[in-house]
Structure formats: structure tokens, C-alpha cells
N, C-alpha and C positions, 0 to 999 in steps of 0.2 A: 840663628836665631841673632847672634850677634852682631853680624854683618846688620839687621835689622833694629837692633840698637845702636850701633855707629852712625844709621845711614839718619835716623830720625831726632835722635838726643843731640847730635852735634848741630854747631850755627852756620860751619860751615860755608860760602859755597857751595850749592847743587853741580856737583861733577854729571859726565858724560854716563859711569859707573850710575848713579846715583839717580839719575834721568831715568838710567833704562832699570832698575828696581825698581823706579814707582810707578813705572809703566807696567814691569811683572804682575807687584801688587795689585792693582785696581783689573788687572786682569785675570787674579785667580777665581778658577770656580768655588769656592769658599771666602767666609768673610773675615778677615784678619783685623785685632784690633792691640795697640800698645799701650802698655801703662806703665811708669815711674815708678821706684821704689817706696813713692810716699800711696800711691795707688789712686792715682792724678792721672788724668785719659792725655797721650799725646800723640799719636796718631788712628787713623786708621783706615784700611782699604775703599774703594765703591761699593765696590759687594755689599760690606756691612752695611752702610748708607742704605742700598735697598733691600736685604733682609729684616735691618730691623728700622720701622718710621719713628724714628726719636728729631723732637727738636732740634733744627742745627746750633740752639746755646746752650745742648749739652754736651757738645762733640767740640770746644774748643779748649785748643791747651788748656794745660794746666787745671781745667774743671775736673773736681774729683768725679771718681767714673762713680759713684756709689749712685752718686743722682743719676746718671743711667738707668742704672738696674733699680734706684726706686722707680723711673716712672715705668720701667719692663712689666715690672711688679704691679704699679697700680693698674697696668693695662693690658693686662692678663693672661701674658708671657710665660710668668712661671706656674701658672695651673692654682686653684683653690691655697687659704689657707693667708695666713697673716704676713703683709706685708713686708713688716719688716724683718720676719724669719727668714723669707726668699731671700732679703739684702744683704743679713750678718752670712749665711752660707757662702752667697756667692762671692762678699768679701774676703771674708778668710781665701777659699780657695784660687782667690787672688793674692792675698798673701802668702799663704802656703799651699804649692799647688803640689797634687798631690799623684798627679800622675792621671788618674783617673777624672772619666767624663759628666758630664752634666748633660739634660737634656731641658730643650726649652720646647713649649709647645703654645704657638703661637695665635692669636684670635681667630682667625683664620683657618686657622685647621693641621697648619703647617710642624716637620718635627725638625729642629736643630740640634745637632750636637755639639755640645763646648768644649775644647780642650785648652789647657791651661799648660804653660810652661816656664817657669824662670829662665831670666835670661843674666848673661856676665853685666853686674852692673846693680842687678839689684830688682830691675822691673821685670813683668811677667808678657808673654804676649801670649791674645787666646783666637784658637782657632775655631771659628764656628762652620759647619760644613750641613746643608740641606739634606735630611734622611728620609724626608715625608718616601718617596717610593720604598724605601726600605723598610719603613713602617709598615707601610701597606701591604708589601709583599708577605710580611712576616706575620700581618693579620691576615690577609686571607692565605697563608699557608695554615696557620692554626685554622682556621676555619672551613676550609678543605680537610684539615684530619680528622678533625671533628666528626665532622659530616658522611667521612670515609666509614671513619669506627662504626657512625650510628645505622648507616646502611649496612653493614659486613654483619652486624651485631640481628636489625631488622631481617635479613635475609635468611642467617640461620637461625633464628628464630622461629621464621614461615617455614623455614624448611620443615621443621621438628615440625610443628603444628599439621604442614601438609599429611608430610609422613605419619602421625600419628593420628589422623582426624582425618582421613581419607575418605572414610565412610559417612563423613558426617555435613555434608556438602551445603546443605539449609542452613544447620548451624555458622559454617564461615558466612556465609552472602549477608544474614543477622549480625554478626561482629560487624565487616568491611560497613556495612549501615549503618552502626553506631560510630565506626569511624569520619564518616564522613559529616554524620552529622557532629561532631566533635569540634572536624574541621570548620566546620561555617560557624561554631558558637567561637572558635579562638580568632576566627574571621572577624565577627561582630566585635569584640573583647579591642582586635588590635584595631578597628577604624574607630572606636568609643575611644582607644587611649593617644590616640593620633589627632582627635578633634581636641582632644583636653589640650593637648603639647601647642597645637595651631594658637591655639586662645591663649594658652597663657604666655608664650612668644611674645600675642600684641599687647598684650599689658605689659608685661617688660617693656619692649620697646617703646608705650609710652610714661612708665613711668620712670626711665634712662630720659626722657628729654628734660625734664625736672626734676631730677633726685641722685645722692651721690652711689654708685653704685651698692655702698656699704645700705644706706637705706633701703634701695632697692630689692636689695637677697633679705635681708628684716623681712618686708612684705610680701614675699612671695613666697617666705617661708611658712607665714601666718604670724610671725611672730610682733608685728605691726598693725596697725588699723589702715582699710585701703584707702590712698586719697583720693582714689575715682568717687568716694561717697561721701555726701552732702553731711557735717557736721558744728557746735556747735564745741569750738576749746581757748584756754588762754593761752598766749603765746605770748614770744616774745616778738616784735622785727625791729631788724634792721636794715636802715636804709643808707647808700655811702652814695656819691658822685665827687667829678674832681670841678675843685673852684677855676674858671678862666676857660672851661672848655670849648662854650658857644666862641668865644673870641679866636682858639683854635683853628676853630673850623668854619671861621671866616677870613683866616690869614696865613690857611697853610695849607699842604696840597692834599687831596685827598687820600693819594697814598699813605704821609707821614702821618696823617689821623686817625687811618687803620691800625699801622704804628706802633702809635701810643697806647691806642685801642687794646691790642694783642696784648702787648707787655703787661698796661693793666689789670686787665682781664684773667691774663696766667696767675698775676700774682694775688688777685681777690679768689679766682678757684683754689689754691693752695689755700689757702687759709679759713673759707668754708669745705673743704671738704676735711679739713683735718680736726674742726671744732663740731663737725655733726649737725651742720646748716645747711637750711633745705631752699634752696631759688627759687623763690616766686616769680622773678622775671629780671632780666636785660633789656637795658632801653638807652642804648650811646652809652655815655661814661653813668647812667643811674644804674644802680643794680640793689634789689630788694631781697631779703635773706628773716627766712622764719626760722624760730627756732622751738623745740618743744610739739613738734607735727610735722609729719603723720607720725614720728618714732617720741613717744616722752623725752627728755631732757632732763634730768637729775639740777637745779638750780639755774634752770636756762638763762637768766638775764644773768647771771654770773661768766655762763657759756658766752652770750652775746658777744660782753662787754669786754672777754677775752681776745675773741677772736678779733673785735674792734681794733686794742693794740695792736695785734699782731699785722692786722694789714696797717692800719699808720705805721708802724715801723718799716714795713715792706715795701709802700709805697713810695712814703720819704726818700730812700734813697732811689727810687725811680724819676722822687719831681728831680732831685739833686741833677741826675743825668739831661732829663729833658731842659732844666735850666740850661745846660752848656747848649745844646742845641738851639736855644733861644723861643723858648715856651717856656711862660709864666702859668705855670701850672699849681696848686693844691688839694688837700684832699679835708672831706667833710666827712661826719658820718652821725645821721640822727638815731638811737634809741627810743624806742617806745613798747609798752606792755599791756594788755589787756585782753578781750573775750573779742573774738571775729567769728567769722563764717566764714568756712574753708572748705573747698572742691573741685569741682571742675568748673569751667566757664569756657565756651565754647560752644560749636553742632559737633555732629558726628564727621569726624574725620578731619576734623580742626579743635581740640579742645586741649584746652592750658589749665595749670595750677594755680589757684589764686586763694585769696584770699581778701572779706571784704568787711569792713569797720570802722570804724572811728580809728583806730588803733595805727594802721597802716597808715591816715592821713600825717596823727599825727608826727609821725617819725617823720616823714616826708619831710614834712613845715621844719619841724627841730634841723632835719639834714641842708634846708637852705639856707637856713641859720647861720649853721658852724658856720666859723672862720676856718682857716687855713690851720689845720690839725686838730682842732675840738673836736671833741665827740660828746655829745649834747645827748643825757638823757632825761626822760622825763619827772614828774615828782613820783609817780609808782614803780617804777624802777631804782630811784633813789632811794625808797623808802622799804627798799629789801636788799641792796645791796650795801649799802652806806659803811657798814660794818668792815666791808673786804674793799672798798676802794679809796683813793685821796680823790677829792674833787675840789673845782672852784666855785660857789657860784655866781654866775652870769648874770642873773634877777630874772624879771616877770617879762616875758613876752607877749608878743600881740602878733597871734598867727592867722593863719587868713584861714578862714573856715570856723573859727572858734572862736564866741562870744567874750568867754573869761579867758583872763592873763595865765600863760603858763608861765609856773618858778619853773626854769632850767638849770642842770650843774655838770660843767662836765668835768670829763672824764683825765685826770693827770699820770696817775699808774694805780694799780695795784696794790695795797698795803701786803709786804712781808706774812709768811703766815708766823704764825706762833704755836708751839705743840706745848699742849699742854698738857 
């Protein structure tokens, strides 16, 4: 373990031994990752990248390893439960390795055993072993033992019955007929259950295309409305896009444009999930997000503004990076509130979740009018949040599709909360 610390914490030029060690680590049957005393990522071998499908940007030296743990928790590697609870447990095991192993269960059904050990210098080495075969063998052994016990019990019972009721063959035949009927009933129940589960899986697939896992879980548990059913509801609509994106597509290479979109969508996605928004659709750099459907969101107008502010802060960092690469891009947001008809749009085999109403058009038009870093809100939204946010009046805007001028305000920041 000390050799591992010396090889990957030092900044000297790699020696022949170091390169041999690198080859050996990359050809280990198990995964290995090393974090420093501050729990930041230092190194991992090739097997780790194969076993855990983690975005490359999370595996950069100096990146907090907690980001990797959070990504894995959010993507189902640690099973059900609160994401932060899973992350806290594994961060503690990094900080104070106990010698006891953890087990990860990947979304594709594989089992990994995770063992951590402190090394000289304060860092931690984590070794991950694929124990899927062992787990399956354990389950097979348990099942075989159970079946053997049941078979032994059945044989013992049948022997007793045969010995006690040898003269009652007719009654035994009746009993066998009843058992056959019961098995047929069980088979019928099993078929029904399998059919229901297949239908449920199909419905979950449809949901996960446009809802966060948290919202999908609520719907499948019966604690939220079915988004496939058409209904009318008051919602808050957020529309965001990039200023100057059309110009970028005309001058930059397609691969570079896709790279910008990937970074941009990643930041938006984190904010949407964090604030319980529902993605209505993606259209290049434009994204439309709904609040208060299919799951009711208390103070959904404020929740939408908090999300927009978080997006503005995170995308601003991206904008600075893009500027260094020669891309003049900006970020704008439009937020409107009102009633809309919500449900599925399309045809069998290609259904999308959507909202129809003037509120969606108003949010899009406000976004189109927003300048760099502006979050323009409609009068209805402003009336509900003015005590909680600092704004500046933009004035009355002539928006396409609206006969009357629309008064708009730009959100500066959230007001500090005062204790009563």
C-alpha cells in the first residue's frame, strides 16, 4: 500500500519500476482507487473505470471523491435509500477505514465487494472485487438447501401417510387431485402477477424518459398522479436557453457544439433533479421545466426561481470557460405561472409528456427577451414571490403571440430569510 502511495502521490518522472507498477495495476482482476488524506481522487486503474461507468470528469486528480460516490448513489449502485445517507456512510469508511467490507449492487445486477485500507501519508486505498459469481453460488446453495429440506419433509410426510393410510387409496387420489388443482391455481396467479409486473415495467420506462427517479418512484408507489392521464393544473413553467448558441452552431465544429451541450445539460440536469422539476422537453440549448406536476410542489413558484438562480450560477462558470475557448455564449431564463392542460402527446410507441397552454408560450417568450444572466418572471409569478426575492423592473414588453404588453421583472437574488 505504501508503494502505491509513493507511486501516485509523487511528481517525479516515472521510472521503469513505476511503469511496471502501472501496468500491473491496470491488469489486476479487481478495481483499485486511491484517494488522498483530503478524500480527493488521485488515481484508479483501468478495471475501476470498467466496473463503474463514471463520467471521466469525475475521475480527475484533485476532484472530491464524494462526487463519484454521489453519482453512483444517484444511479442505483447502492440500492434504495437516501442518496446523501449512502454517500455519508462511504465517506466515513474512506475517512476511517474499519477493515470491514461494503457491498455495491450495480444497476445491471452485479455485486462488488469494497474494502478500504489506510496507507502511509493519510490516503486511502480502495480495492473492489466482483463477487457476482460468489453471490449467485450462495443464493443457489440456499435455494438448494431449502428445496432439499422441503423434499425431505415431503418424503417423511408421504411415508407416514402411506403407512397410516395404506387402506385408503381412494382418499389419497382425491387429495392428489386437490393438490393438482391448487398447483394450477398457483400457476394462474403467477401468470397474472408476471403480466402485471411486465406492464408496470413498461410504464416505468415511459416515466423515466421525462421524470426524475424520485418522481417516478412516487408515481409507481401510488403517491402521485399518473402523468399519462390528461388533466388541468396550475403550474410554473421555466424556459432556459443559451444566448448566441445559433451563432456557435454556424461557426464551430459539430463535435465542439455537442461538447458544449453536454456540459450545459449536465449542469441543468443537476439543478432540475435537486429542485424536483420535471423536464417537459429538450430542444438543443432550449429546455422547458415544469413545477407542481405530476407531483405537487409547495411554493412551486419559489422553487422554480431557486432552481433558476442555481442554474445561473453554475452556467456562469461554464460561460467563463467557453469564453476562453472563443465561444461568446450567455444564459437566459423565462418563468411564467398559470393553468395548463397536461398529459401525454403523440401516438402508441412514441408518447411524450407535455403541457399545453398560454403559460408555456409566455415562459418561452420571456426567455427570448432575457439578456445575459437575466431571469425574467411574469406578473403572476412576481405577485406570489415579491416578498421573497429581490428584483428589478424591466418594463412592459411586447411579446409575440400576446396582444397586451407584459410587465416583466428580472430576479436579482433571494431575500435573506428572517426568523420570526
